[in-house]
C-alpha positions as CSV (number, residue, x, y, z in Angstrom):
1,X,-0.1,-0.1,-0.1
2,X,1.5,3.1,-0.9
3,X,1.0,6.7,0.6
4,X,2.1,10.3,-1.1
5,X,3.0,13.0,1.3
6,X,2.8,16.2,-0.4
7,X,5.7,18.4,-0.6
8,X,4.7,21.8,-1.2
9,X,7.4,23.6,1.2
10,X,5.5,23.5,4.3
11,X,5.8,20.4,6.8
12,X,8.0,18.1,8.6
13,X,7.8,15.5,5.7
14,X,10.6,13.3,7.0
15,X,8.6,12.6,10.4
16,X,5.5,12.0,8.7
17,X,7.4,9.6,6.2
18,X,9.1,7.5,9.3
19,X,5.4,7.3,11.1
20,X,4.0,5.6,8.1
21,X,7.4,3.6,7.4
22,X,6.8,2.2,11.2
23,X,3.8,0.6,10.8
24,X,4.7,-1.0,7.4
25,X,3.3,1.4,4.6
26,X,5.3,2.1,1.7
27,X,5.8,6.1,2.2
28,X,7.5,8.4,-0.3
29,X,7.7,12.2,-0.6
30,X,5.3,13.6,-3.9
31,X,7.6,16.3,-5.1
32,X,5.2,17.1,-8.1
33,X,1.5,16.7,-8.6
34,X,2.2,13.6,-11.1
35,X,3.4,11.5,-8.3
36,X,0.0,11.4,-6.9
37,X,-1.3,9.1,-9.4
38,X,1.1,6.3,-8.1
39,X,-0.5,6.3,-4.4
40,X,-3.2,4.4,-2.7
41,X,-3.5,7.2,-0.1
42,X,-3.0,10.8,0.1
43,X,-1.4,13.0,2.8
44,X,-1.5,16.7,3.1
45,X,1.0,17.8,5.7
46,X,1.5,21.2,7.1
47,X,2.9,23.6,9.4
48,X,2.6,27.6,9.0
49,X,0.0,30.1,7.6
50,X,-3.4,29.0,5.7
51,X,-2.8,31.8,2.9
52,X,0.9,31.0,2.5
53,X,0.2,27.2,2.3
54,X,-2.6,27.7,-0.2
55,X,-0.6,30.1,-2.5
56,X,2.0,27.1,-2.8
57,X,-0.5,24.8,-3.5
58,X,-1.8,26.6,-6.1
59,X,1.7,27.9,-7.7
60,X,2.8,24.2,-7.3
61,X,-0.3,23.1,-9.4
62,X,-1.3,20.9,-6.6
63,X,-4.9,22.0,-6.4
64,X,-5.9,20.5,-9.6
65,X,-4.0,17.2,-8.8
66,X,-5.8,16.9,-5.6
67,X,-9.1,17.6,-7.1
68,X,-8.7,14.8,-9.3
69,X,-7.4,12.0,-7.3
70,X,-9.3,13.0,-3.9
71,X,-12.6,14.2,-5.1
72,X,-13.0,12.4,-8.8
73,X,-10.7,9.4,-8.2
74,X,-11.8,9.1,-4.5
75,X,-8.4,8.4,-3.0
76,X,-8.0,8.6,0.9
77,X,-6.8,11.5,2.0
78,X,-5.9,12.7,5.1
79,X,-4.7,16.5,6.1
80,X,-2.8,17.2,9.2
81,X,-2.5,20.2,11.0
82,X,-2.3,22.8,8.6
83,X,-3.2,20.3,6.1
84,X,-6.4,19.5,7.9
85,X,-7.3,23.4,7.5
86,X,-6.7,23.6,4.2
87,X,-9.6,21.5,3.2
88,X,-11.8,24.0,4.5
89,X,-13.6,26.4,2.3
90,X,-11.7,29.5,3.5
91,X,-9.4,30.7,6.0
92,X,-8.6,33.9,8.1
93,X,-4.9,33.4,8.5
94,X,-2.6,35.7,6.8
95,X,-6.0,37.5,5.5
96,X,-8.7,35.7,4.0
97,X,-8.1,33.0,1.4
98,X,-9.9,30.5,-0.4
99,X,-9.4,27.1,0.7
100,X,-9.6,23.6,-1.1
101,X,-13.1,23.4,-0.4
102,X,-13.3,19.6,0.1
103,X,-15.0,20.0,3.5
104,X,-17.1,22.9,3.7
105,X,-16.1,25.5,6.8
106,X,-14.2,27.8,7.6
107,X,-10.6,28.2,9.9
108,X,-10.6,30.9,12.4
109,X,-8.0,31.8,15.5
110,X,-8.8,30.2,18.6
111,X,-10.0,33.8,20.5
112,X,-12.4,34.3,17.6
113,X,-13.6,31.0,18.5
114,X,-14.1,32.0,22.3
115,X,-10.8,30.1,23.5
116,X,-9.0,32.4,26.0
117,X,-6.3,30.3,27.0
118,X,-2.6,30.8,25.5
119,X,-2.2,30.9,21.9
120,X,-0.9,29.3,20.1
121,X,-2.3,25.7,21.9
122,X,0.7,23.6,22.1
123,X,0.6,20.0,23.9
124,X,-0.9,16.7,24.7
125,X,-5.2,17.0,25.0
126,X,-7.8,14.5,25.3
127,X,-10.0,13.9,22.2
128,X,-13.5,12.6,22.8
129,X,-15.4,11.3,19.5
130,X,-18.6,12.3,18.2
131,X,-18.8,9.2,16.0
132,X,-17.8,5.7,15.8
133,X,-15.3,6.4,13.2
134,X,-13.1,4.1,11.5
135,X,-10.1,6.7,12.0
136,X,-10.2,5.9,15.9
137,X,-10.7,2.1,15.8
138,X,-9.0,0.7,18.7
139,X,-8.1,3.5,19.8
140,X,-9.8,4.5,23.7
141,X,-12.0,7.5,23.7
142,X,-10.4,10.8,25.2
143,X,-6.7,9.1,24.1
144,X,-4.5,12.1,24.6
145,X,-2.9,13.6,21.2
146,X,-0.4,16.4,20.5
147,X,-1.4,19.6,19.2
148,X,0.3,22.8,18.1
149,X,-1.8,25.3,16.4
150,X,-3.4,29.0,16.7
151,X,-6.2,28.6,14.3
152,X,-9.1,26.0,14.3
153,X,-11.5,24.1,11.8
154,X,-15.4,25.0,12.2
155,X,-17.3,22.8,9.7
156,X,-20.4,24.0,8.1
157,X,-21.9,20.6,8.7
158,X,-22.0,19.1,12.0
159,X,-21.8,15.6,10.7
160,X,-18.3,16.2,9.3
161,X,-17.1,16.7,12.9
162,X,-15.8,13.2,13.8
163,X,-13.9,14.4,17.4
164,X,-13.3,17.7,19.6
165,X,-10.6,18.8,22.1
166,X,-11.4,21.1,24.7
167,X,-9.0,24.2,25.2
168,X,-11.2,26.5,27.4
169,X,-13.8,26.0,24.2
170,X,-14.3,23.4,22.0
171,X,-12.4,22.6,19.1
172,X,-12.2,20.4,16.2
173,X,-9.9,17.9,16.8
174,X,-11.0,15.6,13.5
175,X,-13.1,16.0,10.4
176,X,-14.3,13.4,8.2
177,X,-16.3,13.9,4.7
178,X,-16.4,10.8,2.8
179,X,-13.1,9.5,1.8
180,X,-11.4,12.6,2.8
181,X,-9.8,13.0,6.8
182,X,-8.4,15.6,8.5
183,X,-6.8,15.9,12.0
184,X,-5.7,18.8,14.0
185,X,-3.3,17.3,16.0
186,X,-0.6,15.3,15.0
187,X,-0.2,11.8,14.7
188,X,3.3,11.2,13.9
189,X,4.2,12.9,17.3
190,X,1.5,11.5,19.4
191,X,2.7,8.0,20.4
192,X,0.7,4.8,20.4
193,X,-2.4,6.5,19.7
194,X,-1.1,8.2,16.7
195,X,0.6,5.6,15.6
196,X,-2.6,3.4,15.5
197,X,-4.6,6.0,13.7
198,X,-2.6,5.9,10.9
199,X,-2.8,2.3,10.6
200,X,-6.7,3.1,10.6
201,X,-6.1,5.6,7.9
202,X,-4.2,2.8,5.9
203,X,-7.0,0.3,6.1
204,X,-9.9,2.8,5.2
205,X,-12.8,0.7,6.3
206,X,-15.3,0.7,8.7
207,X,-15.0,-0.2,12.6
């Protein structure tokens, strides 16, 4: 099973690839959009600002390729941190920018969502499931995952929100729409629970 990790200049690709290799996946860095077509799974990592991330995806020709392999061919996709946020319709980091629009919703700063604690949110937080989704098979509810972020995804449709975390206010921890997943936390930094989540993504089947 091959997993392509999108290389658009924002994200720790090496640690994500190692995490997938550790669970037996054939992971490779996709340096150009054409590389996505050889994969069974697509991963969009990311660290940084929404506007800059979307500009790099646009400039690199990634948007059209992702629309093709994910939306038309329906290959399973996982967005991590900024990668999850860019699945949204729009984001406000670095000015209002259009997102990929794969999962309807907006990305706003944590304090704009009512969070009063220190920003960025950095550290381990419990994740509570809203649905019995395949992404969390064999991972106990309220398991800890590792977060680093200042902005958060607000889905337009509550059915797309599959897990939350509490950081003085309720924050989207994971989303799903059909074959498209996103997690605000970093599974590659989340020990045993993160390892199991990556395994579940590679299987992509109901619990």
